[in-house]
Backbone atoms as SQL, in Angstrom:
CREATE TABLE atoms (id INTEGER PRIMARY KEY, chain TEXT, resi INTEGER, resn TEXT, atom TEXT, x REAL, y REAL, z REAL);
INSERT INTO atoms VALUES
  (1, 'A', 1, 'MET', 'N', 0.781, -1.130, -0.090),
  (2, 'A', 1, 'MET', 'CA', 0.164, 0.127, 0.319),
  (3, 'A', 1, 'MET', 'C', 0.639, 1.273, 0.112),
  (4, 'A', 2, 'THR', 'N', 0.382, 1.802, -0.381),
  (5, 'A', 2, 'THR', 'CA', 1.162, 3.572, -0.359),
  (6, 'A', 2, 'THR', 'C', 0.443, 4.641, -0.385),
  (7, 'A', 3, 'VAL', 'N', 0.803, 5.886, 0.429),
  (8, 'A', 3, 'VAL', 'CA', 0.251, 7.132, 0.691),
  (9, 'A', 3, 'VAL', 'C', 1.249, 7.897, -0.095),
  (10, 'A', 4, 'TYR', 'N', 0.351, 9.170, -0.872),
  (11, 'A', 4, 'TYR', 'CA', 0.978, 10.144, -1.426),
  (12, 'A', 4, 'TYR', 'C', 0.993, 11.398, -0.471),
  (13, 'A', 5, 'LEU', 'N', 2.225, 11.961, 0.132),
  (14, 'A', 5, 'LEU', 'CA', 2.736, 13.060, 0.738),
  (15, 'A', 5, 'LEU', 'C', 3.044, 14.011, -0.603),
  (16, 'A', 6, 'MET', 'N', 2.389, 14.415, -1.599),
  (17, 'A', 6, 'MET', 'CA', 2.807, 15.767, -2.370),
  (18, 'A', 6, 'MET', 'C', 3.648, 16.682, -1.563),
  (19, 'A', 7, 'ASN', 'N', 2.730, 17.852, -0.765),
  (20, 'A', 7, 'ASN', 'CA', 3.147, 18.385, 0.143),
  (21, 'A', 7, 'ASN', 'C', 4.802, 18.183, 0.947),
  (22, 'A', 8, 'ILE', 'N', 4.723, 17.285, 1.151),
  (23, 'A', 8, 'ILE', 'CA', 6.269, 16.799, 1.734),
  (24, 'A', 8, 'ILE', 'C', 7.625, 16.410, 0.880),
  (25, 'A', 9, 'TYR', 'N', 6.828, 16.207, -0.336),
  (26, 'A', 9, 'TYR', 'CA', 8.023, 16.663, -1.607),
  (27, 'A', 9, 'TYR', 'C', 8.084, 18.021, -1.901),
  (28, 'A', 10, 'GLY', 'N', 7.388, 18.585, -1.914),
  (29, 'A', 10, 'GLY', 'CA', 7.415, 20.092, -2.577),
  (30, 'A', 10, 'GLY', 'C', 8.096, 20.896, -1.803),
  (31, 'A', 11, 'THR', 'N', 8.410, 20.512, -0.586),
  (32, 'A', 11, 'THR', 'CA', 9.604, 21.539, 0.124),
  (33, 'A', 11, 'THR', 'C', 10.525, 20.468, 0.779),
  (34, 'A', 12, 'GLN', 'N', 12.088, 21.222, 0.603),
  (35, 'A', 12, 'GLN', 'CA', 13.314, 20.196, 1.378),
  (36, 'A', 12, 'GLN', 'C', 13.057, 19.748, 2.794),
  (37, 'A', 13, 'ASP', 'N', 12.519, 21.317, 3.367),
  (38, 'A', 13, 'ASP', 'CA', 12.379, 21.260, 5.132),
  (39, 'A', 13, 'ASP', 'C', 11.342, 20.261, 5.445),
  (40, 'A', 14, 'ASP', 'N', 10.472, 20.144, 4.693),
  (41, 'A', 14, 'ASP', 'CA', 9.151, 19.557, 5.115),
  (42, 'A', 14, 'ASP', 'C', 9.595, 18.089, 4.867),
  (43, 'A', 15, 'GLU', 'N', 10.082, 17.876, 3.938),
  (44, 'A', 15, 'GLU', 'CA', 10.659, 16.150, 3.567),
  (45, 'A', 15, 'GLU', 'C', 11.462, 16.437, 4.733),
  (46, 'A', 16, 'THR', 'N', 12.599, 16.684, 4.891),
  (47, 'A', 16, 'THR', 'CA', 13.358, 16.443, 6.271),
  (48, 'A', 16, 'THR', 'C', 12.991, 16.269, 7.345),
  (49, 'A', 17, 'TRP', 'N', 11.836, 17.093, 8.036),
  (50, 'A', 17, 'TRP', 'CA', 11.031, 17.059, 9.047),
  (51, 'A', 17, 'TRP', 'C', 10.470, 15.905, 9.542),
  (52, 'A', 18, 'PHE', 'N', 10.105, 15.057, 7.978),
  (53, 'A', 18, 'PHE', 'CA', 9.086, 14.115, 8.019),
  (54, 'A', 18, 'PHE', 'C', 9.719, 12.807, 8.451),
  (55, 'A', 19, 'VAL', 'N', 10.972, 12.810, 7.416),
  (56, 'A', 19, 'VAL', 'CA', 12.226, 11.408, 7.319),
  (57, 'A', 19, 'VAL', 'C', 12.472, 11.518, 9.329),
  (58, 'A', 20, 'ASP', 'N', 12.651, 12.362, 9.517),
  (59, 'A', 20, 'ASP', 'CA', 13.747, 12.475, 10.954),
  (60, 'A', 20, 'ASP', 'C', 12.397, 12.089, 11.801),
  (61, 'A', 21, 'ARG', 'N', 11.507, 12.543, 11.734),
  (62, 'A', 21, 'ARG', 'CA', 10.456, 12.236, 12.859),
  (63, 'A', 21, 'ARG', 'C', 9.529, 10.497, 12.610),
  (64, 'A', 22, 'TYR', 'N', 9.926, 9.869, 11.042),
  (65, 'A', 22, 'TYR', 'CA', 9.338, 9.029, 11.052),
  (66, 'A', 22, 'TYR', 'C', 10.435, 7.936, 11.537),
  (67, 'A', 23, 'LYS', 'N', 11.549, 8.059, 11.334),
  (68, 'A', 23, 'LYS', 'CA', 12.763, 7.626, 11.985),
  (69, 'A', 23, 'LYS', 'C', 12.679, 7.608, 13.413),
  (70, 'A', 24, 'ALA', 'N', 12.116, 8.705, 14.293),
  (71, 'A', 24, 'ALA', 'CA', 11.748, 8.714, 15.258),
  (72, 'A', 24, 'ALA', 'C', 10.686, 7.720, 15.991),
  (73, 'A', 25, 'THR', 'N', 10.025, 7.379, 14.867),
  (74, 'A', 25, 'THR', 'CA', 8.863, 6.451, 15.565),
  (75, 'A', 25, 'THR', 'C', 9.841, 4.624, 15.857),
  (76, 'A', 26, 'GLY', 'N', 10.383, 4.569, 15.242),
  (77, 'A', 26, 'GLY', 'CA', 10.990, 3.270, 15.195),
  (78, 'A', 26, 'GLY', 'C', 10.620, 2.336, 14.302),
  (79, 'A', 27, 'LYS', 'N', 9.547, 2.797, 13.458),
  (80, 'A', 27, 'LYS', 'CA', 9.481, 2.149, 12.044),
  (81, 'A', 27, 'LYS', 'C', 10.080, 2.163, 10.868),
  (82, 'A', 28, 'LYS', 'N', 10.490, 1.432, 10.190),
  (83, 'A', 28, 'LYS', 'CA', 10.802, 1.293, 8.538),
  (84, 'A', 28, 'LYS', 'C', 10.214, 2.211, 7.740),
  (85, 'A', 29, 'LEU', 'N', 11.202, 3.336, 6.983),
  (86, 'A', 29, 'LEU', 'CA', 10.585, 4.162, 6.228),
  (87, 'A', 29, 'LEU', 'C', 10.862, 3.360, 4.572),
  (88, 'A', 30, 'ASN', 'N', 9.768, 3.571, 4.255),
  (89, 'A', 30, 'ASN', 'CA', 10.199, 3.136, 2.810),
  (90, 'A', 30, 'ASN', 'C', 9.591, 4.387, 2.215),
  (91, 'A', 31, 'MET', 'N', 10.409, 5.052, 1.628),
  (92, 'A', 31, 'MET', 'CA', 9.436, 6.220, 0.812),
  (93, 'A', 31, 'MET', 'C', 10.385, 6.375, -1.069),
  (94, 'A', 32, 'GLY', 'N', 9.582, 6.935, -1.769),
  (95, 'A', 32, 'GLY', 'CA', 10.095, 7.581, -2.877),
  (96, 'A', 32, 'GLY', 'C', 9.991, 9.290, -2.912),
  (97, 'A', 33, 'LYS', 'N', 9.598, 9.626, -3.663),
  (98, 'A', 33, 'LYS', 'CA', 9.663, 11.381, -3.536),
  (99, 'A', 33, 'LYS', 'C', 8.788, 11.661, -3.429),
  (100, 'A', 34, 'SER', 'N', 7.676, 10.858, -3.214),
  (101, 'A', 34, 'SER', 'CA', 6.115, 11.778, -2.504),
  (102, 'A', 34, 'SER', 'C', 5.188, 10.576, -1.828),
  (103, 'A', 35, 'CYS', 'N', 5.879, 9.311, -2.157),
  (104, 'A', 35, 'CYS', 'CA', 4.563, 7.955, -1.441),
  (105, 'A', 35, 'CYS', 'C', 5.847, 7.448, -0.219),
  (106, 'A', 36, 'VAL', 'N', 5.194, 6.971, 0.245),
  (107, 'A', 36, 'VAL', 'CA', 5.450, 6.440, 1.760),
  (108, 'A', 36, 'VAL', 'C', 4.821, 4.533, 1.942),
  (109, 'A', 37, 'ARG', 'N', 5.562, 3.828, 1.281),
  (110, 'A', 37, 'ARG', 'CA', 5.266, 2.702, 0.966),
  (111, 'A', 37, 'ARG', 'C', 5.208, 1.922, 2.878),
  (112, 'A', 38, 'PHE', 'N', 4.275, 1.115, 2.541),
  (113, 'A', 38, 'PHE', 'CA', 3.762, 0.139, 3.850),
  (114, 'A', 38, 'PHE', 'C', 3.013, -1.092, 3.676),
  (115, 'A', 39, 'LYS', 'N', 3.551, -1.992, 4.014),
  (116, 'A', 39, 'LYS', 'CA', 2.556, -3.479, 4.044),
  (117, 'A', 39, 'LYS', 'C', 1.474, -3.753, 5.194),
  (118, 'A', 40, 'THR', 'N', 1.473, -3.054, 6.063),
  (119, 'A', 40, 'THR', 'CA', -0.128, -2.958, 6.793),
  (120, 'A', 40, 'THR', 'C', -0.056, -1.748, 7.400),
  (121, 'A', 41, 'ILE', 'N', -1.058, -1.199, 7.758),
  (122, 'A', 41, 'ILE', 'CA', -1.601, -0.421, 8.395),
  (123, 'A', 41, 'ILE', 'C', -0.744, -0.147, 9.755),
  (124, 'A', 42, 'ASP', 'N', -0.349, -1.258, 10.244),
  (125, 'A', 42, 'ASP', 'CA', 0.219, -1.045, 11.796),
  (126, 'A', 42, 'ASP', 'C', 2.058, -0.817, 11.683),
  (127, 'A', 43, 'ASP', 'N', 2.129, -0.626, 9.801),
  (128, 'A', 43, 'ASP', 'CA', 3.774, 0.031, 9.657),
  (129, 'A', 43, 'ASP', 'C', 3.729, 1.206, 9.841),
  (130, 'A', 44, 'LEU', 'N', 2.402, 1.811, 9.222),
  (131, 'A', 44, 'LEU', 'CA', 2.048, 3.456, 9.114),
  (132, 'A', 44, 'LEU', 'C', 2.085, 4.284, 10.497),
  (133, 'A', 45, 'PRO', 'N', 3.139, 5.224, 10.930),
  (134, 'A', 45, 'PRO', 'CA', 2.999, 6.114, 11.919),
  (135, 'A', 45, 'PRO', 'C', 1.595, 6.860, 11.776),
  (136, 'A', 46, 'LEU', 'N', 0.393, 6.589, 12.180),
  (137, 'A', 46, 'LEU', 'CA', -0.922, 7.421, 11.704),
  (138, 'A', 46, 'LEU', 'C', -0.761, 9.058, 12.261),
  (139, 'A', 47, 'GLU', 'N', -0.898, 9.095, 12.972),
  (140, 'A', 47, 'GLU', 'CA', -0.095, 10.279, 13.609),
  (141, 'A', 47, 'GLU', 'C', 0.558, 11.583, 13.074),
  (142, 'A', 48, 'LEU', 'N', 1.754, 10.941, 12.510),
  (143, 'A', 48, 'LEU', 'CA', 2.873, 11.674, 12.161),
  (144, 'A', 48, 'LEU', 'C', 2.230, 12.154, 10.523),
  (145, 'A', 49, 'ILE', 'N', 1.695, 11.157, 9.857),
  (146, 'A', 49, 'ILE', 'CA', 1.162, 11.038, 8.433),
  (147, 'A', 49, 'ILE', 'C', 0.033, 12.310, 8.773),
  (148, 'A', 50, 'GLY', 'N', -0.804, 12.344, 9.713),
  (149, 'A', 50, 'GLY', 'CA', -2.100, 13.635, 10.064),
  (150, 'A', 50, 'GLY', 'C', -1.119, 14.823, 10.243),
  (151, 'A', 51, 'GLU', 'N', -0.276, 14.467, 11.105),
  (152, 'A', 51, 'GLU', 'CA', 0.626, 16.085, 11.269),
  (153, 'A', 51, 'GLU', 'C', 1.337, 16.462, 10.130),
  (154, 'A', 52, 'ALA', 'N', 1.958, 15.787, 8.883),
  (155, 'A', 52, 'ALA', 'CA', 2.502, 16.042, 7.999),
  (156, 'A', 52, 'ALA', 'C', 1.499, 16.727, 7.119),
  (157, 'A', 53, 'ILE', 'N', 0.377, 15.825, 7.110),
  (158, 'A', 53, 'ILE', 'CA', -0.783, 16.737, 6.113),
  (159, 'A', 53, 'ILE', 'C', -1.246, 18.178, 6.725),
  (160, 'A', 54, 'ALA', 'N', -0.966, 17.977, 7.927),
  (161, 'A', 54, 'ALA', 'CA', -1.843, 19.109, 8.529),
  (162, 'A', 54, 'ALA', 'C', -0.666, 20.190, 8.142),
  (163, 'A', 55, 'ARG', 'N', 0.500, 20.374, 8.685),
  (164, 'A', 55, 'ARG', 'CA', 1.303, 21.346, 8.024),
  (165, 'A', 55, 'ARG', 'C', 1.470, 21.915, 7.128),
  (166, 'A', 56, 'THR', 'N', 0.955, 21.778, 5.854),
  (167, 'A', 56, 'THR', 'CA', 0.448, 22.391, 4.564),
  (168, 'A', 56, 'THR', 'C', -0.991, 22.465, 4.552),
  (169, 'A', 57, 'PRO', 'N', -1.654, 24.330, 5.185),
  (170, 'A', 57, 'PRO', 'CA', -2.618, 24.647, 4.817),
  (171, 'A', 57, 'PRO', 'C', -3.074, 24.635, 2.987),
  (172, 'A', 58, 'VAL', 'N', -4.484, 24.381, 2.784),
  (173, 'A', 58, 'VAL', 'CA', -5.070, 24.047, 1.836),
  (174, 'A', 58, 'VAL', 'C', -4.479, 25.318, 0.818),
  (175, 'A', 59, 'ALA', 'N', -4.441, 26.167, 1.082),
  (176, 'A', 59, 'ALA', 'CA', -4.477, 27.512, 0.067),
  (177, 'A', 59, 'ALA', 'C', -3.025, 27.956, -0.737),
  (178, 'A', 60, 'ASN', 'N', -2.198, 26.944, 0.498),
  (179, 'A', 60, 'ASN', 'CA', -1.018, 26.724, 0.262),
  (180, 'A', 60, 'ASN', 'C', -0.310, 25.514, -0.716),
  (181, 'A', 61, 'PHE', 'N', -1.282, 24.254, -0.490),
  (182, 'A', 61, 'PHE', 'CA', -1.009, 23.444, -1.374),
  (183, 'A', 61, 'PHE', 'C', -1.560, 23.901, -2.651),
  (184, 'A', 62, 'ILE', 'N', -2.488, 24.636, -3.144),
  (185, 'A', 62, 'ILE', 'CA', -3.363, 24.876, -4.032),
  (186, 'A', 62, 'ILE', 'C', -2.060, 25.848, -4.557),
  (187, 'A', 63, 'GLN', 'N', -1.545, 26.817, -4.079),
  (188, 'A', 63, 'GLN', 'CA', -0.777, 27.685, -4.376),
  (189, 'A', 63, 'GLN', 'C', 0.350, 27.328, -5.063),
  (190, 'A', 64, 'MET', 'N', 1.219, 25.866, -4.602),
  (191, 'A', 64, 'MET', 'CA', 2.189, 24.819, -5.367),
  (192, 'A', 64, 'MET', 'C', 1.703, 24.231, -6.281),
  (193, 'A', 65, 'TYR', 'N', 0.824, 24.050, -6.469),
  (194, 'A', 65, 'TYR', 'CA', 0.082, 23.066, -7.472),
  (195, 'A', 65, 'TYR', 'C', -0.126, 23.722, -8.806),
  (196, 'A', 66, 'GLU', 'N', -0.593, 24.997, -8.530),
  (197, 'A', 66, 'GLU', 'CA', -0.971, 26.016, -9.819),
  (198, 'A', 66, 'GLU', 'C', 0.708, 26.709, -10.375),
  (199, 'A', 67, 'SER', 'N', 1.373, 26.747, -9.460),
  (200, 'A', 67, 'SER', 'CA', 2.826, 27.366, -10.171),
  (201, 'A', 67, 'SER', 'C', 3.610, 26.176, -10.823),
  (202, 'A', 68, 'VAL', 'N', 3.200, 24.861, -10.626),
  (203, 'A', 68, 'VAL', 'CA', 3.840, 23.792, -11.299),
  (204, 'A', 68, 'VAL', 'C', 2.886, 23.295, -12.699),
  (205, 'A', 69, 'LYS', 'N', 1.592, 23.451, -12.177),
  (206, 'A', 69, 'LYS', 'CA', 0.564, 22.747, -13.349),
  (207, 'A', 69, 'LYS', 'C', 0.099, 24.135, -13.955),
  (208, 'A', 70, 'GLY', 'N', 0.042, 25.217, -13.750),
  (209, 'A', 70, 'GLY', 'CA', -0.553, 26.038, -14.445),
  (210, 'A', 70, 'GLY', 'C', -1.859, 26.263, -13.864),
  (211, 'A', 71, 'LYS', 'N', -2.732, 27.440, -14.006),
  (212, 'A', 71, 'LYS', 'CA', -3.709, 27.585, -13.323),
  (213, 'A', 71, 'LYS', 'C', -4.916, 27.333, -14.858),
  (214, 'A', 72, 'PRO', 'N', -6.292, 26.543, -14.327),
  (215, 'A', 72, 'PRO', 'CA', -7.007, 26.170, -15.392),
  (216, 'A', 72, 'PRO', 'C', -7.507, 27.077, -16.468);
């Protein structure tokens, strides 16, 4: 299974924060550019995933997305 965190991929500071916090949980991190792979739900630190999503306000994510893809 995979969860995609495009907001973590978008900024180096957030990615570094996430990787450090994930390692501190003691769980094995299997991460691509924006994806975190896991075999069971117990392998995923759900509170950290929630924190990672909450770090990026929706307006900031939309602005980041539009700057890459262009406005419709």
